[in-house]
Structure formats: C-alpha cells, structure tokens
Kinemage of the C-alpha trace (Angstrom):
@kinemage 1
@onewidth
@group {chain A} dominant
@subgroup {mainchain}
@vectorlist {calphas} color= white
{ca unk a 1} P 0.044 0.046 -0.010
{ca unk a 2} L 2.822 2.391 0.904
{ca unk a 3} L 4.496 1.596 -2.419
{ca unk a 4} L 1.352 2.538 -4.193
{ca unk a 5} L 1.092 5.838 -2.381
{ca unk a 6} L 4.659 6.760 -3.119
{ca unk a 7} L 4.540 5.816 -6.800
{ca unk a 8} L 4.755 8.856 -9.107
{ca unk a 9} L 1.502 8.939 -11.159
{ca unk a 10} L 0.849 12.515 -12.302
{ca unk a 11} L 3.301 15.422 -12.924
{ca unk a 12} L 5.820 14.316 -10.385
{ca unk a 13} L 3.198 13.842 -7.620
{ca unk a 14} L 2.248 10.667 -5.837
{ca unk a 15} L -1.200 9.379 -5.031
{ca unk a 16} L -0.819 10.683 -1.544
{ca unk a 17} L -0.002 14.101 -2.854
{ca unk a 18} L -2.986 14.028 -5.224
{ca unk a 19} L -5.326 13.473 -2.408
{ca unk a 20} L -3.864 16.001 -0.086
{ca unk a 21} L -5.854 19.130 0.786
{ca unk a 22} L -2.974 21.242 -0.599
{ca unk a 23} L -3.198 19.787 -4.023
{ca unk a 24} L -6.970 19.874 -4.128
{ca unk a 25} L -6.829 23.505 -3.076
{ca unk a 26} L -4.354 24.227 -5.891
{ca unk a 27} L -6.601 22.414 -8.347
{ca unk a 28} L -9.635 24.381 -7.203
{ca unk a 29} L -7.609 27.588 -7.487
{ca unk a 30} L -6.594 26.771 -11.040
{ca unk a 31} L -10.259 25.981 -11.964
{ca unk a 32} L -11.433 29.253 -10.526
{ca unk a 33} L -8.558 31.073 -12.249
{ca unk a 34} L -9.521 29.461 -15.508
{ca unk a 35} L -13.169 30.453 -15.139
{ca unk a 36} L -12.069 33.966 -14.288
{ca unk a 37} L -9.734 34.208 -17.394
{ca unk a 38} L -12.476 32.890 -19.663
{ca unk a 39} L -15.067 35.378 -18.225
{ca unk a 40} L -12.685 38.329 -18.506
{ca unk a 41} L -11.532 37.116 -21.986
{ca unk a 42} L -15.167 36.941 -23.060
{ca unk a 43} L -15.966 40.393 -21.765
{ca unk a 44} L -12.896 41.844 -23.420
{ca unk a 45} L -13.765 40.118 -26.745
{ca unk a 46} L -17.154 41.532 -26.744
{ca unk a 47} L -15.874 45.006 -25.840
{ca unk a 48} L -13.197 45.064 -28.474
{ca unk a 49} L -15.593 43.610 -31.110
{ca unk a 50} L -18.126 46.347 -30.212
{ca unk a 51} L -15.465 49.080 -30.519
{ca unk a 52} L -14.403 47.862 -33.978
{ca unk a 53} L -18.029 47.636 -35.166
{ca unk a 54} L -18.824 51.119 -33.832
{ca unk a 55} L -16.075 52.625 -35.968
{ca unk a 56} L -18.341 52.414 -38.991
{ca unk a 57} L -21.150 54.140 -37.114
{ca unk a 58} L -18.950 57.112 -36.165
{ca unk a 59} L -17.545 57.489 -39.699
{ca unk a 60} L -20.184 57.436 -42.446
{ca unk a 61} L -17.654 56.673 -45.115
{ca unk a 62} L -16.668 53.356 -43.600
{ca unk a 63} L -18.584 50.231 -44.646
{ca unk a 64} L -20.720 48.625 -41.943
{ca unk a 65} L -20.485 45.074 -43.381
{ca unk a 66} L -16.601 45.098 -43.394
{ca unk a 67} L -16.311 46.342 -39.745
{ca unk a 68} L -18.984 43.840 -38.572
{ca unk a 69} L -16.954 41.105 -40.058
{ca unk a 70} L -13.711 42.416 -38.532
{ca unk a 71} L -15.394 42.796 -35.155
{ca unk a 72} L -16.433 39.120 -35.253
{ca unk a 73} L -12.852 38.103 -36.158
{ca unk a 74} L -11.389 40.115 -33.384
{ca unk a 75} L -13.850 38.519 -30.847
{ca unk a 76} L -12.872 35.062 -31.849
{ca unk a 77} L -9.176 35.745 -31.656
{ca unk a 78} L -9.307 37.337 -28.232
{ca unk a 79} L -11.491 34.541 -26.894
{ca unk a 80} L -9.101 31.969 -28.442
{ca unk a 81} L -6.140 33.650 -26.707
{ca unk a 82} L -8.036 33.387 -23.395
{ca unk a 83} L -8.502 29.675 -23.939
{ca unk a 84} L -4.769 29.149 -24.542
{ca unk a 85} L -4.011 30.963 -21.249
{ca unk a 86} L -6.318 28.540 -19.484
{ca unk a 87} L -4.607 25.570 -20.997
{ca unk a 88} L -1.286 26.975 -19.840
{ca unk a 89} L -2.705 27.334 -16.293
{ca unk a 90} L -3.186 23.564 -16.212
{ca unk a 91} L 0.275 22.845 -17.550
{ca unk a 92} L -0.783 21.723 -20.945
{ca unk a 93} L 1.766 22.373 -23.665
{ca unk a 94} L -0.006 24.522 -26.258
{ca unk a 95} L 2.648 23.958 -28.904
{ca unk a 96} L 1.811 20.299 -29.289
{ca unk a 97} L -1.852 21.191 -28.987
{ca unk a 98} L -1.632 23.560 -31.905
{ca unk a 99} L -0.077 20.852 -34.049
{ca unk a 100} L -2.867 18.481 -33.138
{ca unk a 101} L -5.501 21.061 -33.843
{ca unk a 102} L -3.763 21.752 -37.252
{ca unk a 103} L -3.926 18.077 -38.219
{ca unk a 104} L -7.504 17.801 -37.062
{ca unk a 105} L -8.337 20.948 -38.894
{ca unk a 106} L -7.030 19.444 -42.109
{ca unk a 107} L -9.088 16.360 -41.720
{ca unk a 108} L -12.241 18.328 -40.843
{ca unk a 109} L -11.548 20.651 -43.768
{ca unk a 110} L -11.578 17.724 -46.221
{ca unk a 111} L -14.887 16.483 -44.688
{ca unk a 112} L -16.473 19.939 -44.745
{ca unk a 113} L -15.507 21.145 -48.168
{ca unk a 114} L -19.025 22.564 -48.711
{ca unk a 115} L -18.972 24.596 -45.549
{ca unk a 116} L -15.377 25.859 -46.306
{ca unk a 117} L -16.502 26.951 -49.749
{ca unk a 118} L -19.124 29.111 -48.056
{ca unk a 119} L -16.454 30.592 -45.740
{ca unk a 120} L -14.232 31.288 -48.696
{ca unk a 121} L -17.109 32.971 -50.539
{ca unk a 122} L -17.978 34.943 -47.425
{ca unk a 123} L -14.399 36.310 -47.252
{ca unk a 124} L -14.645 37.274 -50.987
{ca unk a 125} L -17.929 39.078 -50.247
{ca unk a 126} L -16.389 41.022 -47.456
{ca unk a 127} L -13.269 41.950 -49.350
{ca unk a 128} L -14.832 42.904 -52.651
{ca unk a 129} L -18.106 44.120 -51.222
{ca unk a 130} L -20.522 43.711 -54.163
{ca unk a 131} L -23.286 44.066 -51.559
{ca unk a 132} L -23.494 45.516 -48.107
{ca unk a 133} L -25.915 45.759 -45.238
{ca unk a 134} L -29.054 47.756 -46.137
{ca unk a 135} L -28.821 47.117 -49.898
{ca unk a 136} L -31.923 45.814 -51.695
{ca unk a 137} L -30.735 42.956 -53.861
{ca unk a 138} L -31.866 39.986 -55.917
{ca unk a 139} L -29.818 36.798 -55.570
{ca unk a 140} L -30.645 33.347 -56.846
{ca unk a 141} L -34.273 34.297 -57.559
{ca unk a 142} L -34.622 35.706 -53.956
{ca unk a 143} L -34.948 39.403 -53.360
{ca unk a 144} L -34.770 41.427 -50.162
{ca unk a 145} L -32.780 43.749 -48.008
{ca unk a 146} L -29.326 42.597 -46.854
{ca unk a 147} L -29.357 42.214 -43.078
{ca unk a 148} L -26.052 40.602 -42.461
{ca unk a 149} L -23.144 38.773 -44.182
{ca unk a 150} L -21.651 36.106 -42.049
{ca unk a 151} L -18.835 33.644 -42.816
{ca unk a 152} L -21.266 30.926 -43.816
{ca unk a 153} L -24.451 32.648 -45.115
{ca unk a 154} L -25.997 35.896 -46.182
{ca unk a 155} L -29.235 37.044 -44.491
{ca unk a 156} L -31.902 38.852 -46.429
{ca unk a 157} L -35.268 40.289 -45.238
{ca unk a 158} L -37.967 40.086 -47.945
{ca unk a 159} L -40.382 42.909 -48.785
{ca unk a 160} L -42.832 41.190 -46.333
{ca unk a 161} L -40.041 40.993 -43.583
{ca unk a 162} L -39.498 37.332 -43.986
{ca unk a 163} L -35.997 35.979 -43.208
{ca unk a 164} L -34.075 34.535 -46.159
{ca unk a 165} L -30.859 32.591 -45.612
{ca unk a 166} L -28.637 32.013 -48.641
{ca unk a 167} L -25.238 30.155 -48.410
{ca unk a 168} L -22.373 32.398 -49.331
{ca unk a 169} L -21.290 30.022 -52.088
{ca unk a 170} L -24.621 30.562 -53.857
{ca unk a 171} L -24.306 34.312 -53.382
{ca unk a 172} L -20.779 34.552 -54.757
{ca unk a 173} L -21.427 32.003 -57.568
{ca unk a 174} L -24.584 33.657 -58.939
{ca unk a 175} L -25.560 36.733 -60.608
{ca unk a 176} L -26.229 39.553 -58.107
{ca unk a 177} L -28.695 42.376 -58.924
{ca unk a 178} L -28.054 45.279 -56.503
{ca unk a 179} L -30.829 47.780 -56.737
{ca unk a 180} L -29.128 49.970 -54.161
{ca unk a 181} L -25.694 50.232 -55.691
{ca unk a 182} L -26.257 53.598 -57.395
{ca unk a 183} L -27.858 56.697 -55.981
{ca unk a 184} L -30.069 57.173 -59.068
{ca unk a 185} L -32.477 54.868 -61.023
{ca unk a 186} L -34.475 55.287 -64.188
{ca unk a 187} L -38.212 54.549 -63.963
{ca unk a 188} L -39.851 53.424 -67.113
{ca unk a 189} L -43.582 53.142 -68.066
{ca unk a 190} L -45.639 52.280 -71.201
{ca unk a 191} L -48.890 54.219 -71.379
{ca unk a 192} L -51.406 54.011 -74.172
{ca unk a 193} L -53.934 56.642 -75.390
{ca unk a 194} L -56.648 56.314 -77.951
{ca unk a 195} L -56.064 56.813 -81.730
{ca unk a 196} L -58.371 59.881 -81.733
{ca unk a 197} L -56.450 61.530 -78.913
{ca unk a 198} L -54.347 64.659 -79.399
{ca unk a 199} L -50.910 63.275 -79.113
{ca unk a 200} L -49.207 66.629 -78.336
{ca unk a 201} L -51.635 67.224 -75.492
{ca unk a 202} L -51.233 63.748 -74.186
{ca unk a 203} L -47.485 64.079 -74.232
{ca unk a 204} L -47.596 67.397 -72.400
{ca unk a 205} L -50.056 66.007 -69.715
{ca unk a 206} L -47.741 63.045 -69.087
{ca unk a 207} L -44.618 65.208 -68.953
{ca unk a 208} L -46.196 67.765 -66.615
{ca unk a 209} L -47.497 65.002 -64.252
{ca unk a 210} L -44.176 63.117 -63.849
{ca unk a 211} L -42.122 66.262 -63.417
{ca unk a 212} L -44.407 68.067 -60.975
{ca unk a 213} L -43.738 65.405 -58.318
{ca unk a 214} L -41.114 66.442 -55.763
{ca unk a 215} L -39.380 63.128 -56.056
{ca unk a 216} L -38.585 63.719 -59.795
{ca unk a 217} L -34.908 64.463 -60.653
{ca unk a 218} L -34.580 66.923 -63.523
{ca unk a 219} L -31.100 65.962 -64.705
{ca unk a 220} L -30.963 63.860 -66.888
{ca unk a 221} L -34.009 65.029 -68.719
{ca unk a 222} L -37.102 62.789 -68.848
{ca unk a 223} L -38.128 61.044 -72.168
{ca unk a 224} L -41.729 60.961 -73.424
{ca unk a 225} L -41.759 59.279 -76.833
{ca unk a 226} L -44.225 57.432 -78.985
{ca unk a 227} L -43.137 53.903 -78.761
{ca unk a 228} L -45.503 52.131 -81.123
{ca unk a 229} L -48.897 51.746 -82.575
{ca unk a 230} L -50.656 49.073 -80.747
{ca unk a 231} L -53.800 47.108 -81.664
{ca unk a 232} L -56.038 49.591 -79.821
{ca unk a 233} L -53.827 52.371 -78.581
{ca unk a 234} L -50.904 54.707 -79.372
{ca unk a 235} L -48.266 53.768 -76.814
{ca unk a 236} L -45.985 56.259 -75.130
{ca unk a 237} L -42.670 55.101 -73.653
{ca unk a 238} L -41.816 57.336 -70.716
{ca unk a 239} L -38.535 57.412 -68.783
{ca unk a 240} L -37.674 59.560 -65.741
{ca unk a 241} L -34.871 59.611 -63.192
{ca unk a 242} L -35.410 59.374 -59.440
{ca unk a 243} L -33.345 58.627 -56.365
{ca unk a 244} L -33.109 54.876 -55.652
{ca unk a 245} L -34.758 55.214 -52.302
{ca unk a 246} L -37.793 56.743 -53.973
{ca unk a 247} L -37.868 54.477 -57.064
{ca unk a 248} L -40.730 51.945 -56.008
{ca unk a 249} L -43.150 54.559 -54.589
{ca unk a 250} L -42.552 57.073 -57.330
{ca unk a 251} L -42.999 54.624 -60.192
{ca unk a 252} L -46.194 53.131 -58.660
{ca unk a 253} L -47.647 56.568 -57.834
{ca unk a 254} L -47.191 57.753 -61.388
{ca unk a 255} L -49.401 55.064 -62.753
{ca unk a 256} L -52.241 56.465 -60.680
{ca unk a 257} L -51.423 60.190 -61.162
{ca unk a 258} L -50.996 59.936 -64.969
{ca unk a 259} L -54.354 58.059 -65.199
{ca unk a 260} L -56.075 60.827 -63.286
{ca unk a 261} L -54.411 63.652 -65.384
{ca unk a 262} L -55.372 61.969 -68.678
{ca unk a 263} L -58.953 61.541 -67.554
{ca unk a 264} L -59.002 65.222 -66.414
{ca unk a 265} L -57.781 66.261 -69.766
{ca unk a 266} L -60.395 64.290 -71.550
{ca unk a 267} L -57.851 61.848 -73.133
{ca unk a 268} L -59.109 58.348 -73.529
{ca unk a 269} L -57.036 55.364 -72.284
{ca unk a 270} L -58.538 52.481 -74.334
{ca unk a 271} L -58.746 48.946 -73.213
{ca unk a 272} L -58.213 46.110 -75.759
{ca unk a 273} L -61.193 45.383 -77.918
{ca unk a 274} L -61.946 43.101 -80.750
{ca unk a 275} L -64.380 43.419 -83.715
{ca unk a 276} L -66.042 40.180 -84.623
{ca unk a 277} L -67.605 39.820 -88.105
{ca unk a 278} L -70.285 37.087 -88.324
{ca unk a 279} L -70.738 35.664 -91.812
{ca unk a 280} L -73.902 33.730 -92.471
{ca unk a 281} L -73.481 30.956 -95.028
{ca unk a 282} L -76.347 30.302 -97.370
{ca unk a 283} L -78.133 27.051 -96.591
C-alpha cells in the first residue's frame, strides 16, 4: 500500500500528494482562475468587437459590413487567446496542441468542403463588397434587404419582412442584382392613349405629371416618346430619373397620377377590344 502511495503517477506527484488538501486547493484555485480568465476574455472580446463595429457608425464613409466582419474576427481571436491561457494554467503544452489542432483541422476541412466553400465565398464578399448591409438585392431568384453577411451565409429580409438565408457560395457564384448600388435609377412606363387623342396634348399632360412630383430628378431630362402603334392604342414610352430610395413609390404613384391627369384632360385610355364579323353561309 505504501509503495502505491509513493509511486509517481501525475506530474511528479504521488497518489498521496494528489489526495492531499493542498493539491486539491491548488486544483480548485486553477479551476477558478481558468473560469475567471474565460469570463474576462469573453468580456474583453465583446468590448473590443463592439468598438471595432462602432467605428463604421462614427464614420459614415466606412462600410458597416466590413467592420462587422472584422469585429467578429477580433472577438474570436481574443477568446481563443483566453482559452490558450487557460490551458497553460493547467500545464498543458499549447505547442503540441496547436499541431494536433492543425492536423485535425485538415481532416475536418476535407470532410467539410461545402462549408469551407461558403467561408471562402464569405471572405470574398467581405473583401470585394458587391453588396453591403441595407442594400436591396436579388440573388438566386430571391430578393430582399441585406441584413448581415456572415462567414457561412447571407441573411436577407424580404419585402414582407421574412428572413431568407442564402449560403455564401450561392451568393458569390450567382448573378447579383443590386438595386441600391447607385444613388439614381431610371423609372420606365408604357402608357397608351386612344387613336383619336391629341398626341401633343397627351405628351404634355404626361410630362407635366411626372415632372411636378417633388421626387422627380430633372437631370438627366425625362423622355416621353411614341413607342409604337398598338392594336387599340398609341403607346408612349416614358422614362424619368429618381433617387433609388424613392424608385418604388414614385413609379407606382405615377401610374395612378397619370391616369387621373389624362382623364381630367379628356384623353381616352382604351382597353383592348376586338371586332367580330359574323358571316352567315347560305343554306
């Protein structure tokens, strides 16, 4: 029994040492210190991450998406350093651990190629920034406002405020239509008037209506052109510039306002009609 107690079994200590109050107190102290280090590391990680993210809020020219990404990276790095300090507290050699983690990472990487492709695409989205938070986009037949770009996926909010999650590989590998990329957009309509209508008057009524709205942008000049002679109407093609933020409401409102203005001017807006000739055969 005495030989068992005096046998070295852990880090130069005998079983008798292991069960001693002094060793248990030391072990408890290490555990408490480890918890304290992790807690402090977590708090510091959150604080530093928040400071990095707030940089874009204090400077309007800085991109929110980029600094949100950098803030997340800083948080993981700080928390990872805290974890390494905890391991050193328990006497674990972190050098060998890093080598083991590297080998395990390689094996995991081979098994998770799809996930890593999303991560790589996420990095490309952050670096080249074809889209950013707040943009209204269409990706892979899904449209909505960009809420966040993470390492694995991009989050959109649809017009009806429904969450849409798209893997980053599908975002980077597909055509992206960004409706918010430019400050200005060109609205376009096709409006038809009757063949008996005064075309000059109709053109003037349409032009006055679209240009009198305060959302209308005068430069470049609007276009009001006869686009074609339809089956039951003379069709005007109308183009006007507006700020991107006002595009949807302006283009929809003009459909109503032009209809009202044409009616007030006595200009007919015909609906499709068809003349049917009935031929009676002699019996």
